[in-house]
N, C-alpha and C positions, 0 to 999 in steps of 0.2 A: 440421426444415425451417422451422417456424414462426419459431424463434429466428434462423435465417440470414436470412429475409426481414426480421424485425424489426430486427435489427442494421444491415442494410443501409439501410433507411428511415431509422432514426435517425441513421446517419452522413451520409447525404446531407442530411437536414434541418439537422443541426447545422452541417455544412459551409457552408451557405447563410445561417446565422444566423436561421433561422426558428423560432418556437415552434411547439408542436404545434397551438394554436389557429389560427395564421396558415396553417400548412400545410393543416389541415382545411378552412378556408374556401376556399383556392386550388383544392383538388381536389373540393370538394363533398361532403366527409365530415364526420362529427362529430369533435371533438377526443377524445372518450372512445374512439372506434374507433381513432384514430391511435395513442393511448396503449397500448391492448391489442395492437395490431399490433407495436409497438416492444418491448413485453415478451414477445412471443411467445405471448400468450394467445388470440389469434384467428387464423384463417386468412382471408387476403384473397380476395375474390371476383375473378373475372377482370376485371370492370368496374372495381372499385376498384384493382386492380393495374395495369390499363392506364392509369387516370387518373394514378396516381403515376409511372408510367414515362414518360407524355407530359410531365408537369410536370418531371421531372428530366432530360428528354432521354436516356432509357435504353430499351434493349430490355427487354422482360418477362423474357427469359432471365437478365438480369443479377441479378434478385432471386431466381432459383430456383437458380443454380449457386453451389456453395460457393466461398469465396475462395481464389484460387490463390496469391497472394503471402503466405505466412505470415510471421509476425513476424520471425523470425530472417533469413529470406531478405532481407526489406526492410532489416534492420540491416546485414547483411553486404554488401549492394549499395553501401554508402557508399564512394566511392573515396578518401576522406580517411583510412579506417582504416589504421593501421599494423599490423605483425604482432603486437605486444603486445595491442593492442585486440582483434584477431581472435581470439586465443588465449582471452582473457577471455570473449567472447561464446560461442565454441565450448565452453568449459567450462560456461557457463550452459546452452547448448543441450543438452549431454549430460545435465546434471542434470534438465532438463525431460523428455527422452526416458526417463530411468531412472525418474523419479518416476511418469510415466504407465504405464510398463511395470509397476512395482510395484503400482500401483492395479488394473491388469488382472489381475495374478497373484493378488491377495488378494481382489478383488471389492469393493474399498472405494474408490468414486469420490465425490468431493465434490460437493455441489449448490452452484450458483452463488447468491450474495446477489442481491437484487433490484436492478434499474437504477433509480437516482433521476434524474428530469428536472424542469427548471422549479423549482428549489429553491435556497435560499440555503445557503452552507456551514454557517452556524449551525444552521439548520433540519435539514439532512441529518444533522449530528452528534448533534443531539437525537433525531431519529427513529431513527437507527441504534442509538443507545445503548438506546432504549426497545424496539426490536426484539429486542435481544440481552439484554434484562433486566438492564442494568447500573446503572440509576438514575443517581445523580450520583457514586457512590463511585469511587475509583481502580482501576485495572485492573492486577492483579498479574502477569499473564503475557499481555502484550499479543501477542507473536508467535504464540503458540499460538492465542489467540482469533481473530486474523485469518486464520490458516491454516484452522482448523476451519469458517470461513465462507467459504471458497473461494479465498483468495489464498495459494498455495503459495510459501514463501520460502526463498532460498538466501542465505547470507551469505558473502561472498567478499572478500578483500583487494584493493583497487584503489588503486594509487599515486596520489598528488596530481597528478601530470602530466596525468591523464585528467580531472580536475575532475568526477568522477561520485559522486553519493551513492546513486542507485538507478536501476533500469531496470525498466519495466513492460511485460510482453508478454502478449497475449491470444491464445491458440490457438483460432481460431474453429472450425476443424474438430473439435476436441476439446472445445469449449466449457469451457476450462480457463485460468485465470489464474495467472501467475507474476511474482515480482518478485526482482530481485537487489539486495541491500543491501550497501553497502560496509562491510566489517568493520573497516576501518582507522579508521573514525570511533569516537568513544567510544560505549559501549554505549547511553547514553541517547539520543544522536544516531541510532543505528542504529533504535532503537524509533520515534523521531519520523519518520525516513525511511519506515519500513514503514507507518506510519499515513497519511503523505502519498501513498504509492503505493496504499494501500487506497481513498483518495478517487478516484484514477484508476480503479480497479477498479469502484467503485460508479457512477461517473458517465461515464467516458471509455473504458470497456473496448472498444468497437467502433472506437476510433480506431487509428491506426498505433501501433507501439511508442513508448514515451515514455522519454526519457533525461533524468534529472534531476541538477541540479548542487547542491553544497553551498552556493551562494550563497543558496539559499532560506532559509537559516537566519538570514540578515541582512535585517531589515525593509526597509532602504533598497535592497536589490538585488532582492529578489523582485518588486518593482513594475515592474521592467524586463523581465520575462519574460511569456510568454503568460498570458492571463486565468485558464486552468484551473490554473496553477501558484499564483497568488495564492489561488484558490478551495481547492486542495488544502492549502495551508499553513495557511489559516484553518480549514479543517475539522479538520486534525490538532490544531491548538491548542485548539479547542473540544471535540473528542472526548477528548483526554487531560486537559484541565483545565476541566471544566464550570463555567461562570462562577457559576452558583448556588452551587455547593459552595465555590468560592474565597470568595465573599461571605460565606457562612455561617460559615466558619472565621474570616475576618478580623473580622467584626463581632460574632460571639458569643464568640469564644475570645480573640482578641488584645485586643479592647476599645479599639482605637485605629484611627484612620483612615489615619495615615502610618506606613509600615512601615520598619523598618531592615534591614540586611543579613542579620542573623541570622534574621529573620522569613522573608526570601526563601528561605534555605536550609532552614529548617523545611518551608516549603510545597513546595520542590523535592523533598525526600525523601518528602513525603506523597503527591505525585502521580507520582513516579517519572520526572521529566523533567530535562532539562538546566537548569542555572542561568539561563542566558541566556533560555531560553524561558519559564521562570517569571517572571523579570524583565520580559520583554516584555509578559506578560499582566498583570502588576500595574501596569505603566506605563499600559497601555491602560485599565484600570480605575480609574485616577487614584489608586491607593493609594501611588504613588511619584511624586514630582515629577520633570520632565524633567532638572533639575539634579541631583538625588540619583541618578537613573538612570544618568546619565553618570559620576558618581562610583563607582558600584557597578561598573561595567564594567571598572574598572581594578583591582578588588580580586581577590585570589587566592581563588577559591571553594573550591578543593580543600583548601587549607591551613586555611581558617577552618572548613570543615566538620569536618575531622579534630580540630581544637581543641575544637569545640562538642560533637561526637557520639562522638568516639573513633575514628571510621573513615569512609571514604566509604560511600555508600549501596549495598552489595551489588553486584549486576551493573552498577549505574550508574558504578562506578569502573573497570571493565574497558574497556580501550581497543582490544580486538580486534587484537592483534599477531600472532596465529596466521597462518602463512604460507599454509595451504591453506584449502579451503572448509569452512564450517560448515554441515553439513546440519541440517535442522530436526528437532525431536523427532518429529513425525509421519512423516517419511521414515524415521527410524531405526526407528520402531516398525513400519512397513510392511515394512522390510527384515527385521526380526526375525520377524514374522508369516509372511512367505514362507519364511524359513529354517526355522521350526518345522513348517510345513506341507510341507516337502521340496521346494518349488518352486525354491529355489536352494541351492547347496552353500556349504561353508565359504569357498572361494576367492572365489566371487562376492560373498558377503556382505562379505568383508574388503575387497574392491575398491570396493563401494558406499560403505562407511563410512570407507574410507581408514584402516583399522586392521589389525593383524597377525591372522594365522589363530589364533594362540594366544589373542589377545584375544576372538575370536568364540567360541571354545570355552569360554572362562571366562564370557562373557556368557550363553551357552546353558545352561550348568550352573546358574548362579545363577537 
């Protein structure tokens, strides 16, 4: 109940563009108390809740009743959705239901990560890395890391006609966050999309569902969207490529200030990101001039990487052409756990994982 009250206060405050300090002053409370309310760490008194209700022109009951319009209902109410788009959302919704059901069967529910407020994307990336004990080193299994910290992920192929890279949904009644990542994107783009959605999870989870576009990968386009998208893209860049580590490698190892295209590809492989994301970061840090940067944009990164290193960088070379959904490693493990505990049968596990019954038996034996 505390979290329901807190998320509603935060959503109303953010919707009016107020800081916690400004809201606290307006209703005669301390900013620390407002912060604790939004984080679900304090219970509001009747007087403080009355003051907030009066300020936002809401009944007190508004803060106490659970949200009725859940994420998928909100998404599916869009009259512009065609049948293909509805099928995608229904598939995502089914995955969400199955995931939560498996967590209930196995007793393994994820805890939410903290909510960040009044923070820059650079600072949030730094603080979240510190909270997770990552230091400045590359993250080798980003998707699993995000999932274990509360953002459940489904990868699903979405055609270009929909112009979707990811969808973020927070199920308030279950206090559970989910994201759909377009698996038609190159794998390193899928990872970057997941981290972009992770920013929404950390900062915007109490908002309505968020549908993101591949345009965010283009620096010139992302500025045309809502400020939260610029924030999320900046967070993803700093989270995946800590500037201190980039600077350390360039200045201590390369021994030169201006980098060539081969240096970009080396760093791209080190941090596990897309060549264009690495190039954008290096241009921002002034390790590549604008003129040279435009020149590099026209080069064939995959071809050059194969020449230099013999192959593309592992998973980053995969472009996600699989026709069906790609469930997460944790979802797979939850299903296996439920199967071994005899909570589900062979047929049910096969349906959950989209594999044959014989494959289930083989997995169980091993």
